[in-house]
MIMIPA-924448 format. One record per residue: x, y, z of N, C-alpha, C, CB in turn; residue in one letter; residue number from 1. Coordinates in nm, 4 decimals, decimal comma. Glycine has a CB too. Layout:
NODE        nx        ny        nz       cax       cay       caz        cx        cy        cz       cbx       cby       cbz  res    n
NODE         X         Y         Z         X         Y         Z         X         Y         Z         X         Y         Z    A  NUM
...
//
This chain:
NODE        nx        ny        nz       cax       cay       caz        cx        cy        cz       cbx       cby       cbz  res    n
NODE   11,4235   11,2479    5,6507   11,5024   11,1614    5,8045   11,4081   11,0846    5,8468   11,5507   11,2577    5,9518    X    1
NODE   11,3337   11,1636    5,9018   11,2285   11,1100    5,9878   11,0815   11,0839    5,9465   11,2222   11,1928    6,0889    X    2
NODE   11,0324   11,0770    5,8006   10,9790   11,0433    5,7406   11,0123   10,8878    5,7256   10,9822   11,1245    5,6598    X    3
NODE   11,1636   10,8780    5,6649   11,2013   10,7576    5,6547   11,1704   10,6624    5,7326   11,2999   10,7560    5,6494    X    4
NODE   11,2316   10,6972    5,9004   11,1757   10,6004    6,0195   11,0704   10,6343    6,0842   11,2608   10,5791    6,1227    X    5
NODE   10,9549   10,7029    6,0174   10,8012   10,6783    6,0463   10,7766   10,5874    5,9685   10,7006   10,7873    6,0268    X    6
NODE   10,8631   10,5898    5,8254   10,7811   10,4025    5,7281   10,8060   10,3043    5,7887   10,8427   10,3345    5,5659    X    7
NODE   10,9703   10,3105    5,8264   11,0012   10,1983    5,8487   10,9448   10,1332    6,0018   11,1409   10,2046    5,8272    X    8
NODE   10,9390   10,2293    6,0708   10,8686   10,1786    6,2276   10,6645   10,1312    6,1430   10,8708   10,3967    6,4032    X    9
NODE   10,6246   10,1904    6,0926   10,5027   10,1519    6,0410   10,5206    9,9735    5,9695   10,4615   10,2826    5,9197    X   10
NODE   10,6109   10,0098    5,8700   10,6267    9,8805    5,7901   10,6765    9,7614    5,9308   10,7702    9,9076    5,6422    X   11
NODE   10,7678    9,7803    6,0273   10,7915    9,6889    6,1049   10,6879    9,6682    6,2331   10,9198    9,7127    6,1375    X   12
NODE   10,5937    9,7133    6,2205   10,4339    9,6821    6,2765   10,3999    9,6476    6,2240   10,3407    9,7431    6,3108    X   13
NODE   10,3143    9,6614    6,0782   10,2612    9,5489    6,0459   10,2980    9,4405    6,0292   10,2205    9,5557    5,9789    X   14
NODE   10,4392    9,4396    5,9657   10,5032    9,2906    5,9403   10,4509    9,2421    6,1180   10,7293    9,2907    5,8931    X   15
NODE   10,4794    9,2306    6,2176   10,4319    9,1547    6,2722   10,2975    9,1290    6,3669   10,5113    9,1420    6,3044    X   16
NODE   10,1961    9,1901    6,2469   10,0253    9,2085    6,3064    9,9885    9,0572    6,1749    9,9099    9,4444    6,2569    X   17
NODE    9,9428    8,9817    6,2871    9,8776    8,8497    6,1769    9,7675    8,8855    6,2170    9,9079    8,6694    6,1908    X   18
NODE    9,6846    8,8447    6,0587    9,5390    8,8269    6,0517    9,4434    8,7223    6,1377    9,5211    8,7964    5,9225    X   19
NODE    9,3462    8,8165    6,2117    9,2390    8,6764    6,2834    9,2392    8,5670    6,2268    9,0861    8,6913    6,2861    X   20
NODE    9,2328    8,4653    6,3244    9,1835    8,3116    6,2648    9,0572    8,2464    6,3518    9,3243    8,1908    6,2782    X   21
NODE    9,0224    8,1688    6,2866    8,9098    8,1098    6,3468    8,9742    8,0704    6,4896    8,8462    7,9813    6,2559    X   22
NODE    8,9244    8,0347    6,5533    8,9707    7,9278    6,6675    8,9265    7,7690    6,6670    8,9147    7,9822    6,8030    X   23
NODE    9,0312    7,6485    6,7227    9,0057    7,5830    6,7422    9,0123    7,4983    6,8964    9,0370    7,5678    6,6549    X   24
NODE    8,9914    7,3963    6,9023    8,9599    7,3148    7,0585    9,1140    7,2893    7,0478    8,8304    7,1441    7,0752    X   25
NODE    9,1949    7,2692    6,9326    9,3474    7,3242    7,0150    9,4084    7,3826    6,9820    9,4397    7,2653    7,0472    X   26
NODE    9,3767    7,4692    7,0336    9,3589    7,6659    7,0687    9,5272    7,6291    7,2114    9,0868    7,7483    7,2004    X   27
NODE    9,6254    7,6801    7,1890    9,7415    7,6398    7,3131    9,7155    7,7672    7,4324    9,9415    7,6475    7,2391    X   28
NODE    9,6637    7,7456    7,5737    9,6264    7,8078    7,6803    9,7268    7,9515    7,6447    9,6532    7,7107    7,8278    X   29
NODE    9,6318    8,1000    7,6463    9,7410    8,1551    7,7005    9,7049    8,2386    7,5256    9,9051    8,0414    7,7611    X   30
NODE    9,7082    8,2213    7,4837    9,6419    8,2897    7,3232    9,5858    8,3995    7,3141    9,5354    8,2202    7,2569    X   31
NODE    9,6036    8,5039    7,2529    9,5043    8,5729    7,2829    9,3873    8,5930    7,1916    9,5512    8,6744    7,3139    X   32
NODE    9,2537    8,5859    7,1909    9,1212    8,5668    7,1239    9,0834    8,7030    7,1368    9,0146    8,4576    7,1882    X   33
NODE    8,9633    8,7291    7,0754    8,8652    8,8374    7,0614    8,6713    8,7586    7,0208    8,9464    8,9488    6,9081    X   34
NODE    8,6233    8,7835    7,0934    8,4992    8,6974    7,1311    8,4246    8,7915    7,0033    8,4257    8,7063    7,3271    X   35
NODE    8,3368    8,7515    6,9057    8,2397    8,7903    6,8158    8,1116    8,7878    6,8010    8,2584    8,7550    6,7423    X   36
NODE    8,0182    8,8552    6,8430    7,8717    8,8684    6,8188    7,8241    8,7925    6,6787    7,8358    9,0298    6,8123    X   37
NODE    7,7026    8,7182    6,6925    7,7111    8,6186    6,5463    7,6608    8,7898    6,4079    7,5170    8,4196    6,5587    X   38
NODE    7,6306    8,9030    6,4185    7,6714    8,9748    6,3374    7,7991    9,0751    6,3362    7,5787    9,0213    6,3215    X   39
NODE    7,9302    9,0168    6,3679    8,0599    9,0056    6,3570    8,1114    9,1197    6,4186    8,1025    8,9876    6,2278    X   40
NODE    8,0251    9,2140    6,5260    8,0534    9,3349    6,6564    8,2041    9,2228    6,7554    7,8330    9,3660    6,8017    X   41
NODE    8,2749    9,3298    6,8122    8,3826    9,2751    6,9055    8,2777    9,2722    7,0228    8,5364    9,3763    6,9303    X   42
NODE    8,2878    9,1634    7,0846    8,2233    9,1754    7,2462    8,3171    9,2071    7,3174    8,1606    9,0499    7,3179    X   43
NODE    8,4187    9,1147    7,3299    8,5512    9,1603    7,4222    8,6457    9,0360    7,4115    8,5114    9,1945    7,6016    X   44
NODE    8,7865    9,1019    7,3859    8,9312    9,0226    7,4319    8,9486    8,9978    7,5618    9,0574    9,0958    7,4007    X   45
NODE    9,0553    8,9211    7,5038    9,1268    8,8198    7,6210    9,2088    8,7277    7,5680    9,0288    8,7341    7,7062    X   46
NODE    9,2328    8,6181    7,6653    9,3041    8,4883    7,5571    9,2361    8,3792    7,6771    9,5409    8,4804    7,5276    X   47
NODE    9,2659    8,2576    7,5538    9,2239    8,1019    7,6651    9,3127    8,0858    7,7353    9,2052    7,9475    7,6060    X   48
NODE    9,1919    8,0553    7,8403    9,2711    7,9981    7,9693    9,3682    7,8925    7,9377    9,1737    7,9351    8,0760    X   49
NODE    9,4452    7,8695    8,0625    9,5553    7,7793    8,0395    9,5544    7,6527    8,1071    9,6709    7,8398    8,0717    X   50
NODE    9,4530    7,6064    8,1551    9,3986    7,4515    8,1894    9,2400    7,4656    8,1164    9,3903    7,4108    8,3959    X   51
NODE    9,2248    7,3411    8,0828    9,1036    7,2402    8,0075    9,0130    7,2116    8,0852    9,1421    7,1037    7,9558    X   52
NODE    8,9528    7,2819    8,1849    8,8634    7,1693    8,2640    8,7539    7,1652    8,1947    8,8244    7,1943    8,4161    X   53
NODE    8,6974    7,0196    8,2670    8,5793    6,9365    8,2083    8,5108    7,0216    8,1779    8,5055    6,8408    8,2833    X   54
NODE    8,4513    7,0735    8,3307    8,3316    7,1765    8,3787    8,3868    7,3245    8,4195    8,2507    7,1110    8,5203    X   55
NODE    8,2866    7,4236    8,3234    8,3281    7,5663    8,3788    8,1841    7,6016    8,3836    8,4368    7,6760    8,2793    X   56
NODE    8,1711    7,6585    8,5707    8,0902    7,7070    8,5767    7,9623    7,6493    8,6083    8,1024    7,7552    8,4999    X   57
NODE    7,9624    7,4982    8,5575    7,8460    7,3585    8,5704    7,8084    7,3766    8,4762    7,7250    7,3361    8,6715    X   58
NODE    7,8973    7,4130    8,3895    7,8680    7,3764    8,2328    7,9707    7,2957    8,1815    7,8587    7,5017    8,1358    X   59
NODE    7,9218    7,1946    8,0815    8,0324    7,1122    8,0136    8,0896    7,1508    7,9396    8,0135    7,0193    7,9626    X   60
NODE    8,2396    7,1445    7,9394    8,3252    7,2037    7,8065    8,3682    7,0897    7,6704    8,4858    7,2644    7,8763    X   61
NODE    8,3077    7,1461    7,6097    8,3216    7,0785    7,5002    8,3936    7,0998    7,3575    8,2206    7,0629    7,4851    X   62
NODE    8,4237    7,0427    7,2822    8,5177    7,0819    7,1610    8,4965    7,2046    7,0853    8,5132    6,9814    7,0610    X   63
NODE    8,3602    7,2107    7,1318    8,2632    7,3369    7,0234    8,2674    7,4474    7,1546    8,0396    7,2774    6,9565    X   64
NODE    8,3366    7,4469    7,2782    8,3109    7,5449    7,3549    8,4337    7,5550    7,4112    8,2023    7,5318    7,4396    X   65
NODE    8,4980    7,7012    7,4547    8,6502    7,7341    7,5094    8,6152    7,8104    7,5828    8,7658    7,7878    7,4264    X   66
NODE    8,6969    7,8086    7,7217    8,7241    7,9389    7,7888    8,8319    8,0350    7,8292    8,6882    7,9253    7,8716    X   67
NODE    8,7456    8,1535    7,8486    8,8555    8,2702    7,7965    8,8563    8,3437    7,9485    8,7919    8,3944    7,6381    X   68
NODE    8,9413    8,3913    7,9670    8,9702    8,5040    8,0184    8,9443    8,6168    7,9951    9,0497    8,5109    8,0241    X   69
NODE    8,8185    8,6984    8,0181    8,7989    8,8385    7,9557    8,8980    8,9426    7,9960    8,6635    8,8933    7,9912    X   70
NODE    8,9103    9,0104    7,9317    8,9714    9,1498    7,9373    9,0407    9,2582    7,8456    9,0466    9,1354    8,0077    X   71
NODE    8,9495    9,3459    7,7966    8,8236    9,3665    7,8430    8,7144    9,3896    7,7537    8,8281    9,4607    7,9216    X   72
NODE    8,6148    9,4198    7,8461    8,4963    9,3775    7,7403    8,4231    9,5286    7,6678    8,3575    9,2768    7,8417    X   73
NODE    8,3794    9,5607    7,5470    8,3359    9,6377    7,4773    8,2817    9,6250    7,4565    8,3550    9,6716    7,4215    X   74
NODE    8,0854    9,5481    7,4338    7,9845    9,5187    7,4498    7,9503    9,5157    7,6137    7,9735    9,4105    7,3743    X   75
NODE    7,9260    9,5363    7,7111    7,8507    9,4986    7,8152    7,7610    9,4219    7,8415    7,8156    9,5615    7,8460    X   76
NODE    7,6761    9,4573    7,7545    7,5224    9,4578    7,7521    7,5383    9,3015    7,6733    7,4289    9,6136    7,6534    X   77
NODE    7,5595    9,2435    7,5714    7,6110    9,1500    7,5038    7,5702    9,0370    7,6217    7,7710    9,1774    7,4579    X   78
NODE    7,4331    8,9498    7,5628    7,4170    8,8557    7,6265    7,4479    8,7198    7,6054    7,3292    8,8661    7,6443    X   79
NODE    7,5280    8,6059    7,6940    7,5983    8,5219    7,7318    7,4798    8,4270    7,7041    7,6678    8,5402    7,8650    X   80
NODE    7,5155    8,3162    7,5473    7,4048    8,1926    7,5604    7,3337    8,1345    7,6807    7,4624    8,0818    7,5166    X   81
NODE    7,2341    8,1468    7,6702    7,1903    8,0594    7,8328    7,2304    7,8978    7,8297    6,9891    8,0599    7,8650    X   82
NODE    7,3167    7,8539    7,6601    7,3492    7,7198    7,6505    7,4843    7,7158    7,7273    7,3549    7,6678    7,4987    X   83
NODE    7,5378    7,8736    7,7341    7,7032    7,8208    7,8113    7,7069    7,8853    7,9347    7,8621    7,8732    7,7252    X   84
NODE    7,5785    7,8664    8,0421    7,5224    7,8784    8,1528    7,4692    7,8045    8,2181    7,4670    7,9383    8,1525    X   85
NODE    7,5201    7,7573    8,3618    7,4596    7,6835    8,4350    7,2945    7,7259    8,4753    7,5501    7,6750    8,5408    X   86
NODE    7,2588    7,8703    8,4831    7,1550    7,8868    8,4946    7,0120    7,9036    8,3809    7,1854    7,9655    8,5590    X   87
NODE    7,0755    7,8606    8,2586    7,0179    7,8222    8,1398    6,9128    7,9643    8,1306    6,9417    7,6539    8,1485    X   88
NODE    6,9491    8,0755    8,1693    6,9193    8,2162    8,1742    7,0346    8,2966    8,0739    6,9246    8,2667    8,3396    X   89
NODE    7,0025    8,4202    7,9652    7,1301    8,4831    7,8791    7,1267    8,5676    7,9595    7,1325    8,5313    7,7226    X   90
NODE    7,2640    8,6073    7,9899    7,3037    8,6773    8,1060    7,3897    8,7513    8,0503    7,3526    8,6060    8,2201    X   91
NODE    7,4415    8,9452    8,0438    7,5288    9,0162    8,0222    7,6529    8,9489    8,0716    7,4993    9,1336    8,0689    X   92
NODE    7,7250    9,0528    7,9853    7,8830    9,0180    8,0307    7,8928    9,1383    8,1487    8,0232    9,0393    7,8798    X   93
NODE    7,8152    9,2119    8,1946    7,8556    9,3170    8,2873    7,8007    9,2538    8,4117    7,7978    9,4698    8,2539    X   94
NODE    7,7376    9,1620    8,3676    7,6866    9,0675    8,5754    7,7824    9,0166    8,5494    7,5299    8,9330    8,6395    X   95
NODE    7,8950    8,9574    8,5321    8,0142    8,9197    8,5430    8,1434    8,9706    8,6390    8,0364    8,9293    8,4337    X   96
NODE    8,0692    9,0532    8,6723    8,1877    9,1789    8,7572    8,2821    9,2438    8,6540    8,3117    9,0972    8,8855    X   97
NODE    8,3710    9,3049    8,7100    8,5357    9,3624    8,6406    8,5695    9,2837    8,5998    8,6564    9,4120    8,7100    X   98
NODE    8,6431    9,2992    8,4941    8,7420    9,2239    8,4363    8,9115    9,1990    8,5224    8,7527    9,3012    8,2969    X   99
NODE    8,9151    9,1055    8,4795    9,0097    8,9876    8,4384    8,8364    8,8977    8,5129    9,2299    8,9689    8,5432    X  100
NODE    8,7787    8,8296    8,4081    8,7122    8,7057    8,4676    8,7042    8,6087    8,3643    8,5706    8,7306    8,5255    X  101
NODE    8,6695    8,4698    8,3855    8,6959    8,3678    8,2865    8,5055    8,3276    8,2224    8,7989    8,2120    8,3844    X  102
NODE    8,4991    8,3164    8,1102    8,3338    8,2808    8,0600    8,4027    8,1551    7,9367    8,2139    8,4675    7,9627    X  103
NODE    8,2234    8,1583    7,9406    8,2718    7,9385    7,8714    8,2628    8,1024    7,7189    8,0426    7,6784    7,8797    X  104
NODE    8,3062    8,0589    7,6197    8,2397    8,0846    7,4464    8,2605    7,9546    7,3550    8,3356    8,2260    7,3501    X  105
NODE    8,1761    7,9649    7,2356    8,1293    7,9138    7,1570    8,2550    7,9435    7,0455    7,9879    7,9567    7,1434    X  106
NODE    8,3332    7,8713    6,9989    8,4668    7,8484    6,8642    8,4360    7,9291    6,7950    8,4866    7,7137    6,7664    X  107
NODE    8,2844    7,8963    6,7424    8,2027    8,0019    6,6021    8,2462    8,1224    6,6733    7,9904    7,9985    6,5679    X  108
NODE    8,2463    8,1238    6,8014    8,2787    8,3548    6,8327    8,3779    8,3635    6,8511    8,2204    8,4668    6,9724    X  109
NODE    8,4965    8,2927    6,8154    8,6243    8,3476    6,9088    8,7638    8,3357    6,7349    8,6705    8,1799    7,1093    X  110
NODE    8,8326    8,4228    6,7954    8,9149    8,4504    6,6174    9,0285    8,5168    6,7160    8,8154    8,5951    6,4495    X  111
NODE    9,1306    8,4245    6,6308    9,2731    8,4600    6,7391    9,2852    8,6849    6,6880    9,4999    8,3085    6,6441    X  112
NODE    9,3823    8,7026    6,8260    9,3695    8,8620    6,7837    9,5237    8,8363    6,7922    9,2773    9,0038    6,8965    X  113
NODE    9,5671    8,9314    6,7350    9,6682    8,9927    6,7312    9,7219    9,1005    6,8344    9,6574    9,0311    6,6289    X  114
NODE    9,6638    9,1547    6,8829    9,6855    9,3033    6,9438    9,6380    9,2599    7,0768    9,5929    9,4448    6,8708    X  115
NODE    9,6445    9,2596    7,1520    9,5847    9,2342    7,2927    9,6280    9,3207    7,3903    9,6127    9,1034    7,3435    X  116
NODE    9,4738    9,4030    7,4343    9,4594    9,5503    7,5235    9,4468    9,5214    7,6408    9,3424    9,6462    7,4975    X  117
NODE    9,5523    9,4594    7,7122    9,5328    9,4488    7,8765    9,6687    9,4714    7,9341    9,4736    9,2940    7,9328    X  118
NODE    9,6434    9,5960    8,0401    9,6814    9,6374    8,1138    9,7591    9,5668    8,1530    9,6212    9,6744    8,1688    X  119
NODE    9,8866    9,6637    8,2169    9,9689    9,5181    8,3398    9,9106    9,5695    8,4983   10,2183    9,5254    8,3487    X  120
NODE    9,8695    9,5382    8,5093    9,7387    9,5280    8,6425    9,7573    9,4247    8,6991    9,5776    9,5205    8,6077    X  121
NODE    9,7536    9,3873    8,8164    9,7431    9,3311    8,9177    9,6034    9,2328    8,8954    9,7474    9,4361    9,0270    X  122
NODE    9,5407    9,1272    8,8988    9,3902    9,0510    8,8769    9,3214    9,1121    9,0209    9,3982    8,8396    8,8708    X  123
NODE    9,2191    9,1765    8,9958    9,0772    9,2186    9,0917    9,2017    9,3523    9,1583    8,9876    9,0456    9,2512    X  124
NODE    9,3190    9,3729    9,1131    9,3147    9,5374    9,1490    9,2785    9,6495    9,0352    9,4644    9,5806    9,1989    X  125
NODE    9,2059    9,7716    9,0953    9,1557    9,8126    9,0061    9,2423    9,9479    8,9328    9,0275    9,8291    9,0553    X  126
NODE    9,3743    9,9401    8,9520    9,4820    9,9890    8,8354    9,5847   10,0563    8,9433    9,4113   10,1179    8,6979    X  127
NODE    9,6603    9,9141    8,9924    9,7787    9,9116    9,0878    9,8414    9,8152    8,9770    9,7569    9,8510    9,2674    X  128
NODE    9,9659    9,9612    8,8591   10,0756    9,8796    8,8171   10,1540    9,7752    8,8925   10,1568    9,9572    8,7820    X  129
NODE   10,1907    9,6497    8,7994   10,3074    9,6147    8,8936   10,4472    9,6492    8,8808   10,3143    9,4907    8,9021    X  130
NODE   10,4797    9,6774    8,9651   10,6141    9,6918    8,9807   10,6825    9,5613    9,0059   10,6394    9,7840    9,0840    X  131
NODE   10,7972    9,5638    8,9140   10,9500    9,4800    8,9008   11,0315    9,4460    8,9956   11,0417    9,5414    8,8326    X  132
NODE   11,0624    9,5362    9,0622   11,1319    9,5472    9,1675   11,0259    9,5372    9,3136   11,2131    9,6830    9,1455    X  133
NODE   10,9124    9,5688    9,3235   10,8667    9,5465    9,4467   10,9053    9,3723    9,4659   10,6972    9,5951    9,4550    X  134
NODE   10,8169    9,3933    9,6336   10,8449    9,1957    9,6595   10,6615    9,1367    9,5861   10,8665    9,1311    9,9346    X  135
NODE   10,6711    9,0724    9,5713   10,5196    8,9868    9,5489   10,4126    9,0087    9,6419   10,5349    8,8303    9,5585    X  136
NODE   10,3148    9,0549    9,6009   10,1810    9,0686    9,6895   10,1280    8,9604    9,7409   10,0737    9,1221    9,6236    X  137
NODE   10,1265    8,8536    9,8462   10,1043    8,6966    9,8496    9,9306    8,7676    9,8775   10,2124    8,5689   10,0046    X  138
NODE    9,8333    8,6467    9,8111    9,7304    8,6408    9,8978    9,7295    8,6094   10,0470    9,6617    8,5655    9,8475    X  139
NODE    9,7671    8,4663   10,0570    9,7637    8,4435   10,2200    9,8950    8,4382   10,2560    9,6905    8,3081   10,2757    X  140
NODE    9,9467    8,5213   10,3356   10,0789    8,5211   10,3978   10,1137    8,4099   10,4660   10,0949    8,6210   10,4820    X  141
NODE   10,2089    8,3562   10,5019   10,2292    8,2175   10,5546   10,3199    8,2311   10,6574   10,2788    8,1157   10,4540    X  142
NODE   10,2708    8,3560   10,7374   10,3224    8,3780   10,8558   10,2557    8,2748   10,9980   10,2983    8,5350   10,8686    X  143
NODE   10,3530    8,2396   11,0783   10,3169    8,1079   11,1839   10,2733    8,0113   11,1116   10,2052    8,1272   11,2961    X  144
NODE   10,3247    7,9652   11,0056   10,2540    7,8043   10,9197   10,3530    7,7458   10,9322   10,2013    7,7890   10,7471    X  145
NODE   10,3459    7,5858   10,9874   10,4408    7,5238   10,9786   10,3913    7,4609   10,8428   10,4756    7,4449   11,0997    X  146
NODE   10,5044    7,4188   10,7376   10,4911    7,3755   10,6323   10,5247    7,2214   10,6283   10,5588    7,4552   10,5543    X  147
NODE   10,5783    7,1694   10,7292   10,5469    7,0684   10,7854   10,4736    6,9387   10,8420   10,5595    7,0949   10,8061    X  148
NODE   10,3611    7,0596   10,8817   10,2206    7,0023   10,9338   10,1418    6,9680   10,8707   10,1520    7,0639   10,9957    X  149
NODE   10,1110    7,0271   10,7554   10,0796    6,9920   10,6583   10,0620    6,8886   10,5322   10,1041    7,0411   10,6560    X  150
NODE    9,9400    6,8559   10,5205    9,9196    6,7415   10,4079    9,9862    6,7800   10,2904    9,7685    6,7134   10,3676    X  151
NODE   10,0193    6,7132   10,2275   10,0252    6,7289   10,0942    9,9257    6,6801   10,0276   10,1263    6,6846   10,0471    X  152
NODE    9,8693    6,7782    9,9219    9,7902    6,7455    9,7983    9,7997    6,6708    9,7002    9,7752    6,8195    9,7449    X  153
NODE    9,6947    6,5531    9,7223    9,7100    6,4920    9,5374    9,6395    6,5104    9,5077    9,7264    6,3688    9,4719    X  154
NODE    9,7010    6,5177    9,3149    9,6637    6,5285    9,2154    9,4928    6,5715    9,1728    9,7126    6,4216    9,1804    X  155
NODE    9,4855    6,4703    9,2629    9,3034    6,4584    9,2499    9,2253    6,4718    9,3028    9,2448    6,3823    9,2336    X  156
NODE    9,2985    6,5286    9,4152    9,2075    6,6655    9,4861    9,2828    6,7375    9,5173    9,1201    6,6567    9,6079    X  157
NODE    9,3125    6,8313    9,4285    9,3507    6,9798    9,4314    9,2970    7,0199    9,3861    9,4413    7,0332    9,4022    X  158
NODE    9,3122    7,1545    9,4617    9,2062    7,2900    9,4007    9,3018    7,4238    9,2864    9,1369    7,3992    9,5860    X  159
NODE    9,2536    7,4477    9,2066    9,3108    7,5706    9,1406    9,2843    7,6952    9,2322    9,2441    7,5934    8,9930    X  160
NODE    9,4296    7,7395    9,2592    9,4143    7,8763    9,3334    9,3758    7,9797    9,2373    9,5477    7,9234    9,4060    X  161
NODE    9,2737    8,0615    9,2213    9,2329    8,1722    9,1349    9,3142    8,2976    9,1452    9,0960    8,2059    9,1624    X  162
NODE    9,3816    8,3065    9,2591    9,4530    8,4103    9,2898    9,5669    8,3724    9,1734    9,4955    8,4210    9,4547    X  163
NODE    9,6510    8,2545    9,1974    9,7283    8,1981    9,1379    9,6948    8,2011    8,9987    9,7435    8,0902    9,1890    X  164
NODE    9,6121    8,1264    8,9011    9,6151    8,1515    8,7684    9,5826    8,2541    8,7445    9,5585    8,0847    8,6993    X  165
NODE    9,5276    8,3665    8,8022    9,4880    8,5011    8,7540    9,5755    8,6037    8,7427    9,3982    8,5493    8,8250    X  166
NODE    9,6799    8,5565    8,8006    9,8399    8,5642    8,8119    9,9247    8,5191    8,6616    9,8888    8,4473    8,9456    X  167
NODE    9,9436    8,4111    8,6697    9,9842    8,3220    8,5826    9,9314    8,3602    8,4421    9,9435    8,1905    8,6273    X  168
NODE    9,7855    8,3986    8,4848    9,7216    8,4321    8,3128    9,7609    8,5517    8,2534    9,5557    8,4479    8,2994    X  169
NODE    9,7723    8,6558    8,4135    9,7955    8,8358    8,3539    9,8974    8,8347    8,2938    9,8170    8,9659    8,4596    X  170
NODE   10,0189    8,7473    8,3789   10,1709    8,7294    8,2973   10,1845    8,6902    8,1792   10,2563    8,6424    8,3482    X  171
NODE   10,1372    8,5674    8,1366   10,1524    8,5077    8,0140   10,1006    8,6138    7,8899   10,0702    8,3683    8,0200    X  172
NODE    9,9318    8,6899    7,9046    9,9263    8,8044    7,8816   10,0270    8,8946    7,8442    9,8815    8,8352    7,9589    X  173
NODE   10,0592    8,9367    7,9261   10,1653    9,0281    7,9360   10,3393    9,0574    7,8473   10,1805    8,9992    8,0641    X  174
NODE   10,3281    8,9290    7,8655   10,4279    8,8572    7,7928   10,4069    8,8631    7,6061   10,4153    8,6957    7,8579    X  175
NODE   10,3006    8,8284    7,6122   10,2306    8,8179    7,4368   10,2261    8,9504    7,4245   10,0572    8,7407    7,3982    X  176
NODE   10,1783    9,0181    7,5120   10,1592    9,1854    7,4905   10,2893    9,2799    7,4352   10,1201    9,2518    7,6455    X  177
NODE   10,3759    9,2153    7,4729   10,5693    9,2870    7,4893   10,6117    9,3051    7,3468   10,7174    9,1533    7,5730    X  178
NODE   10,6399    9,3982    7,3479   10,7242    9,4869    7,1858   10,8046    9,5250    7,2478   10,6606    9,6233    7,0830    X  179
NODE   10,9023    9,4756    7,2231   11,0674    9,5694    7,1771   11,0558    9,6764    7,1770   11,1387    9,5617    7,0417    X  180
NODE   11,1673    9,7619    7,1622   11,0848    9,9587    7,1280   11,1991    9,9888    6,9940   11,1238   10,1414    7,3267    X  181
NODE   11,1640   10,0292    6,9621   11,2306   10,0948    6,8089   11,3674   10,1403    6,8118   11,1527   10,2307    6,7548    X  182
NODE   11,4292   10,0543    6,7573   11,5799   10,1705    6,6572   11,5951   10,1824    6,5350   11,7330   10,1316    6,6661    X  183
NODE   11,6339   10,2288    6,5528   11,6921   10,2873    6,3896   11,7147   10,1887    6,3657   11,8148   10,3872    6,3509    X  184
NODE   11,7204   10,1311    6,1930   11,8673   10,0793    6,1375   11,9194   10,1786    6,0858   11,8748    9,9689    6,0332    X  185
NODE   11,9315   10,2758    6,0868   12,0441   10,3776    6,0524   12,1624   10,4383    6,1957   11,9468   10,5203    5,9857    X  186
//
């Protein structure tokens, strides 16, 4: 009986795994991706960012370049191409700091990923798990602030809140990585 349950669980799991596909510019934000080196080594995993900025890190984002949130890095010494950096100097992934961080990648070096290896942690936290029962952690508590006295941001003058962006990205990645517990068909 145990062998039948194990075989069924293996079947159910493998049925859900999708083969990696080449990434195109039209890929939706939040899609899990893996970055590969030209020699087909896995460099890093993560997800496509939710927004499509015109410029990332001082470099123009084109249809052959996609911004991804990296987490985790598999090859910290891998050099990002100078064409993807404003400094025009090859830079190792380790120089970007601890994950998660965003990086510009060539679509030729990205493939979709069915398995996302992102721990359930707050952005910037070392290993603090997110508790769904706890109150949310605010980056800037609005104590003594008067909401009516501040001017409303216009869309053209708005800025992306990096803490909110990372939190939303993490939430989407966690949802994509969620799998219901196995229940026996018997």
